[in-house]
N, CA and C atoms as an extended XYZ file, in Angstrom:
282
Properties=species:S:1:pos:R:3:atomname:S:1:resname:S:1:resid:I:1 pbc="F F F"
N         1.016       -1.019       -0.221 N   UNK     1
C        -0.062       -0.189       -0.289 CA  UNK     1
C         1.023        1.440        0.241 C   UNK     1
N         1.045        1.885       -0.293 N   UNK     2
C         1.563        3.285       -0.936 CA  UNK     2
C         0.781        4.113        0.560 C   UNK     2
N         1.403        4.995        1.013 N   UNK     3
C         0.687        5.790        2.044 CA  UNK     3
C         0.250        7.943        1.744 C   UNK     3
N         0.079        8.140        2.467 N   UNK     4
C        -0.280        9.732        2.133 CA  UNK     4
C         0.469       10.514        2.325 C   UNK     4
N         1.558        9.552        2.712 N   UNK     5
C         3.001       11.045        2.982 CA  UNK     5
C         3.940       10.330        1.678 C   UNK     5
N         3.607        9.652        1.199 N   UNK     6
C         4.604        9.076        0.067 CA  UNK     6
C         3.936        9.405       -0.309 C   UNK     6
N         2.733        9.744       -0.884 N   UNK     7
C         1.603       10.548       -2.205 CA  UNK     7
C         1.991       12.527       -1.571 C   UNK     7
N         2.196       12.535       -0.633 N   UNK     8
C         2.549       13.891       -0.312 CA  UNK     8
C         4.038       14.251       -0.915 C   UNK     8
N         4.643       13.724       -0.759 N   UNK     9
C         6.502       13.257       -0.841 CA  UNK     9
C         6.612       13.413       -2.225 C   UNK     9
N         5.942       12.454       -2.913 N   UNK    10
C         6.393       12.736       -4.574 CA  UNK    10
C         5.967       13.904       -4.891 C   UNK    10
N         4.658       14.368       -5.017 N   UNK    11
C         4.076       15.800       -4.824 CA  UNK    11
C         5.226       16.983       -5.191 C   UNK    11
N         5.777       17.039       -4.031 N   UNK    12
C         6.559       17.550       -3.254 CA  UNK    12
C         7.685       17.995       -4.235 C   UNK    12
N         8.791       16.974       -4.448 N   UNK    13
C         9.514       16.329       -5.408 CA  UNK    13
C         9.119       17.107       -6.695 C   UNK    13
N         7.428       16.335       -7.004 N   UNK    14
C         7.546       16.937       -8.589 CA  UNK    14
C         6.997       17.796       -8.831 C   UNK    14
N         6.737       19.211       -7.721 N   UNK    15
C         6.771       20.724       -7.428 CA  UNK    15
C         4.932       20.510       -8.201 C   UNK    15
N         4.168       19.324       -7.576 N   UNK    16
C         3.432       19.393       -7.853 CA  UNK    16
C         2.224       19.647       -6.692 C   UNK    16
N         0.789       20.869       -6.761 N   UNK    17
C        -0.172       21.135       -5.444 CA  UNK    17
C        -1.120       20.281       -6.081 C   UNK    17
N        -1.913       18.597       -5.438 N   UNK    18
C        -2.636       18.219       -5.476 CA  UNK    18
C        -4.157       18.406       -4.766 C   UNK    18
N        -4.955       18.250       -5.603 N   UNK    19
C        -6.022       18.048       -4.800 CA  UNK    19
C        -6.208       16.677       -4.285 C   UNK    19
N        -7.104       17.133       -2.643 N   UNK    20
C        -7.067       15.413       -2.445 CA  UNK    20
C        -7.669       14.070       -3.521 C   UNK    20
N        -8.736       14.788       -4.172 N   UNK    21
C        -9.385       13.802       -5.056 CA  UNK    21
C        -7.920       13.581       -5.996 C   UNK    21
N        -6.924       14.730       -6.232 N   UNK    22
C        -6.083       14.451       -7.513 CA  UNK    22
C        -4.675       13.293       -6.546 C   UNK    22
N        -4.666       13.510       -5.005 N   UNK    23
C        -4.085       12.690       -4.282 CA  UNK    23
C        -4.471       11.195       -4.817 C   UNK    23
N        -5.953       10.935       -4.258 N   UNK    24
C        -6.122        9.566       -3.943 CA  UNK    24
C        -6.060        8.477       -5.409 C   UNK    24
N        -6.203       10.086       -6.339 N   UNK    25
C        -6.090        8.951       -7.500 CA  UNK    25
C        -4.306        8.402       -8.317 C   UNK    25
N        -3.370        9.456       -7.856 N   UNK    26
C        -2.087        9.562       -7.992 CA  UNK    26
C        -2.199        7.784       -6.839 C   UNK    26
N        -2.757        7.932       -5.894 N   UNK    27
C        -2.418        7.296       -4.776 CA  UNK    27
C        -2.635        5.784       -5.687 C   UNK    27
N        -4.123        5.442       -6.384 N   UNK    28
C        -4.363        4.200       -7.405 CA  UNK    28
C        -3.396        4.209       -8.642 C   UNK    28
N        -3.023        5.050       -9.135 N   UNK    29
C        -2.271        4.755      -10.060 CA  UNK    29
C        -0.654        4.520       -9.683 C   UNK    29
N        -0.644        4.546       -8.383 N   UNK    30
C         0.972        3.869       -8.757 CA  UNK    30
C         0.880        2.892       -7.925 C   UNK    30
N         0.058        2.383       -7.129 N   UNK    31
C        -0.172        1.297       -6.761 CA  UNK    31
C        -0.639        0.175       -8.149 C   UNK    31
N        -1.534        1.163       -8.240 N   UNK    32
C        -1.349       -0.132       -9.662 CA  UNK    32
C         0.008       -0.436      -10.353 C   UNK    32
N         0.632        0.882      -10.922 N   UNK    33
C         2.426        0.432      -11.321 CA  UNK    33
C         2.425       -0.050      -10.317 C   UNK    33
N         2.776       -0.386       -9.501 N   UNK    34
C         3.622       -1.476       -8.849 CA  UNK    34
C         3.344       -2.973       -8.669 C   UNK    34
N         1.972       -3.075       -8.640 N   UNK    35
C         1.557       -4.580       -8.576 CA  UNK    35
C         1.753       -4.564       -9.884 C   UNK    35
N         2.054       -4.380      -11.222 N   UNK    36
C         2.185       -4.524      -12.311 CA  UNK    36
C         3.589       -5.015      -12.057 C   UNK    36
N         4.259       -3.865      -11.637 N   UNK    37
C         6.259       -4.484      -11.633 CA  UNK    37
C         6.057       -5.963      -10.573 C   UNK    37
N         5.455       -5.858      -10.041 N   UNK    38
C         5.985       -7.211       -9.294 CA  UNK    38
C         4.816       -8.499       -9.575 C   UNK    38
N         4.160       -8.497      -10.506 N   UNK    39
C         3.800       -9.446      -11.974 CA  UNK    39
C         4.646       -9.134      -12.308 C   UNK    39
N         5.566       -8.293      -12.803 N   UNK    40
C         6.321       -8.969      -13.883 CA  UNK    40
C         8.513       -9.665      -12.744 C   UNK    40
N         8.414       -9.758      -12.078 N   UNK    41
C         8.884      -10.059      -11.040 CA  UNK    41
C         8.757      -11.170      -10.964 C   UNK    41
N         7.227      -11.955      -11.250 N   UNK    42
C         7.196      -13.453      -10.987 CA  UNK    42
C         6.997      -14.583      -11.921 C   UNK    42
N         7.595      -13.603      -12.836 N   UNK    43
C         8.363      -14.370      -14.403 CA  UNK    43
C         9.955      -15.165      -14.379 C   UNK    43
N        10.161      -16.098      -14.939 N   UNK    44
C        11.308      -16.370      -14.894 CA  UNK    44
C        12.522      -16.782      -15.817 C   UNK    44
N        13.482      -15.711      -15.870 N   UNK    45
C        14.339      -15.111      -16.514 CA  UNK    45
C        15.861      -15.639      -16.489 C   UNK    45
N        15.700      -17.246      -15.619 N   UNK    46
C        16.722      -17.451      -15.359 CA  UNK    46
C        18.024      -18.196      -17.097 C   UNK    46
N        16.646      -18.716      -17.836 N   UNK    47
C        18.116      -18.364      -18.782 CA  UNK    47
C        18.006      -17.319      -20.118 C   UNK    47
N        17.650      -16.188      -20.155 N   UNK    48
C        17.508      -15.144      -20.544 CA  UNK    48
C        18.765      -14.250      -20.480 C   UNK    48
N        19.128      -14.100      -22.007 N   UNK    49
C        20.604      -12.716      -21.392 CA  UNK    49
C        20.522      -11.292      -21.433 C   UNK    49
N        20.660      -10.470      -20.253 N   UNK    50
C        20.316       -8.991      -20.046 CA  UNK    50
C        20.763       -8.526      -21.620 C   UNK    50
N        19.741       -7.811      -21.730 N   UNK    51
C        20.717       -6.737      -22.851 CA  UNK    51
C        19.772       -5.636      -22.563 C   UNK    51
N        19.972       -4.553      -23.705 N   UNK    52
C        20.191       -3.054      -23.245 CA  UNK    52
C        19.221       -2.109      -24.553 C   UNK    52
N        19.080       -3.389      -25.730 N   UNK    53
C        18.285       -2.860      -26.586 CA  UNK    53
C        17.030       -4.010      -27.491 C   UNK    53
N        15.860       -3.914      -27.817 N   UNK    54
C        15.354       -4.994      -28.128 CA  UNK    54
C        15.700       -5.769      -29.218 C   UNK    54
N        16.552       -4.353      -30.359 N   UNK    55
C        16.836       -4.827      -31.747 CA  UNK    55
C        18.860       -4.434      -31.433 C   UNK    55
N        19.339       -5.737      -32.087 N   UNK    56
C        20.517       -5.404      -32.521 CA  UNK    56
C        21.065       -3.871      -33.060 C   UNK    56
N        22.350       -3.648      -32.050 N   UNK    57
C        23.338       -2.085      -32.540 CA  UNK    57
C        23.745       -2.750      -33.225 C   UNK    57
N        24.615       -2.107      -34.330 N   UNK    58
C        25.611       -2.243      -35.130 CA  UNK    58
C        26.128       -0.377      -35.483 C   UNK    58
N        27.432       -0.999      -35.295 N   UNK    59
C        28.473        0.744      -35.492 CA  UNK    59
C        27.939        0.921      -37.061 C   UNK    59
N        27.177        2.331      -37.487 N   UNK    60
C        26.987        2.346      -38.731 CA  UNK    60
C        27.378        3.657      -38.798 C   UNK    60
N        28.651        3.878      -38.426 N   UNK    61
C        29.830        5.035      -39.142 CA  UNK    61
C        30.945        4.790      -40.307 C   UNK    61
N        31.137        5.248      -40.983 N   UNK    62
C        32.074        4.207      -41.907 CA  UNK    62
C        32.895        5.393      -41.397 C   UNK    62
N        34.060        4.697      -42.319 N   UNK    63
C        35.807        5.313      -42.175 CA  UNK    63
C        35.793        6.816      -42.135 C   UNK    63
N        36.338        7.557      -41.290 N   UNK    64
C        37.173        8.924      -41.970 CA  UNK    64
C        37.691        8.758      -43.075 C   UNK    64
N        37.808        9.355      -44.277 N   UNK    65
C        38.519        9.204      -44.715 CA  UNK    65
C        38.701       10.509      -46.262 C   UNK    65
N        39.794       11.469      -46.102 N   UNK    66
C        39.800       12.904      -46.702 CA  UNK    66
C        39.963       12.639      -48.070 C   UNK    66
N        38.513       12.878      -48.956 N   UNK    67
C        38.327       13.250      -50.618 CA  UNK    67
C        38.789       14.279      -51.515 C   UNK    67
N        39.068       15.845      -51.065 N   UNK    68
C        39.182       16.225      -50.923 CA  UNK    68
C        40.851       17.204      -50.874 C   UNK    68
N        41.300       16.398      -49.895 N   UNK    69
C        42.632       17.467      -49.757 CA  UNK    69
C        42.932       18.575      -49.375 C   UNK    69
N        43.960       19.249      -49.608 N   UNK    70
C        44.638       20.278      -49.460 CA  UNK    70
C        44.902       21.225      -50.317 C   UNK    70
N        43.176       21.887      -51.117 N   UNK    71
C        43.084       21.923      -52.129 CA  UNK    71
C        43.137       23.723      -51.826 C   UNK    71
N        43.744       24.404      -51.338 N   UNK    72
C        43.527       25.919      -50.555 CA  UNK    72
C        42.624       26.374      -52.197 C   UNK    72
N        43.737       26.747      -53.127 N   UNK    73
C        43.834       27.874      -53.909 CA  UNK    73
C        41.759       27.345      -54.699 C   UNK    73
N        41.299       26.225      -54.643 N   UNK    74
C        39.868       26.157      -54.948 CA  UNK    74
C        39.319       26.703      -54.046 C   UNK    74
N        39.334       26.379      -52.691 N   UNK    75
C        38.684       26.768      -51.343 CA  UNK    75
C        38.540       27.839      -51.026 C   UNK    75
N        39.603       29.141      -51.669 N   UNK    76
C        39.740       30.541      -51.613 CA  UNK    76
C        38.826       30.825      -52.858 C   UNK    76
N        38.693       30.256      -53.633 N   UNK    77
C        37.938       31.000      -55.015 CA  UNK    77
C        36.970       31.309      -54.513 C   UNK    77
N        36.566       30.875      -54.067 N   UNK    78
C        34.889       31.374      -53.229 CA  UNK    78
C        34.460       32.947      -51.646 C   UNK    78
N        35.402       32.965      -51.428 N   UNK    79
C        35.596       33.317      -50.419 CA  UNK    79
C        35.499       34.838      -50.802 C   UNK    79
N        35.390       36.111      -50.480 N   UNK    80
C        34.649       37.614      -51.270 CA  UNK    80
C        36.037       38.037      -50.718 C   UNK    80
N        36.992       37.630      -49.922 N   UNK    81
C        38.004       38.506      -49.679 CA  UNK    81
C        38.854       37.479      -49.370 C   UNK    81
N        40.090       37.520      -49.260 N   UNK    82
C        41.286       36.862      -49.480 CA  UNK    82
C        42.538       37.801      -48.800 C   UNK    82
N        43.125       37.165      -48.122 N   UNK    83
C        44.167       38.270      -47.600 CA  UNK    83
C        45.315       37.212      -47.205 C   UNK    83
N        46.166       37.281      -47.477 N   UNK    84
C        47.922       36.249      -46.859 CA  UNK    84
C        47.044       34.804      -47.015 C   UNK    84
N        46.330       34.409      -48.093 N   UNK    85
C        45.666       32.816      -47.805 CA  UNK    85
C        44.679       32.231      -46.920 C   UNK    85
N        43.898       32.585      -46.384 N   UNK    86
C        42.765       33.079      -45.946 CA  UNK    86
C        41.198       33.774      -46.134 C   UNK    86
N        40.493       33.313      -45.747 N   UNK    87
C        39.330       34.624      -45.974 CA  UNK    87
C        39.511       35.545      -44.553 C   UNK    87
N        38.570       36.541      -45.670 N   UNK    88
C        38.744       37.954      -44.213 CA  UNK    88
C        38.139       38.313      -44.435 C   UNK    88
N        37.432       38.314      -43.441 N   UNK    89
C        36.203       38.912      -42.873 CA  UNK    89
C        35.842       40.305      -41.638 C   UNK    89
N        34.910       40.824      -41.727 N   UNK    90
C        35.240       42.500      -41.257 CA  UNK    90
C        34.984       42.040      -39.459 C   UNK    90
N        35.371       42.691      -38.747 N   UNK    91
C        35.423       42.460      -37.561 CA  UNK    91
C        34.848       43.057      -37.234 C   UNK    91
N        34.114       42.068      -36.218 N   UNK    92
C        32.759       42.109      -34.889 CA  UNK    92
C        32.835       42.670      -34.121 C   UNK    92
N        34.424       42.142      -33.509 N   UNK    93
C        34.480       42.825      -31.945 CA  UNK    93
C        36.087       43.816      -31.741 C   UNK    93
N        35.276       44.738      -31.013 N   UNK    94
C        35.933       46.483      -30.836 CA  UNK    94
C        37.526       45.642      -29.961 C   UNK    94
């Protein structure tokens, strides 16, 4: 059984102001959740391997391969202004 003090404490933790009716409803819901968990604890899981996901998780990342290399001349062709082989931008901080 869930006590009234427990419901009050959970309400404080959740920063909720519950009416008496809402507290009774929350109490009933929490008891149903705990009953369900108790029912799950009755299952025989002796031969079951623990898992973190229902589906197998595989690494889907590709190798990081440089394809364009260091082609500074072509990269700087798109720059509005170039100074000393670098992009030149307007000053933003004084």
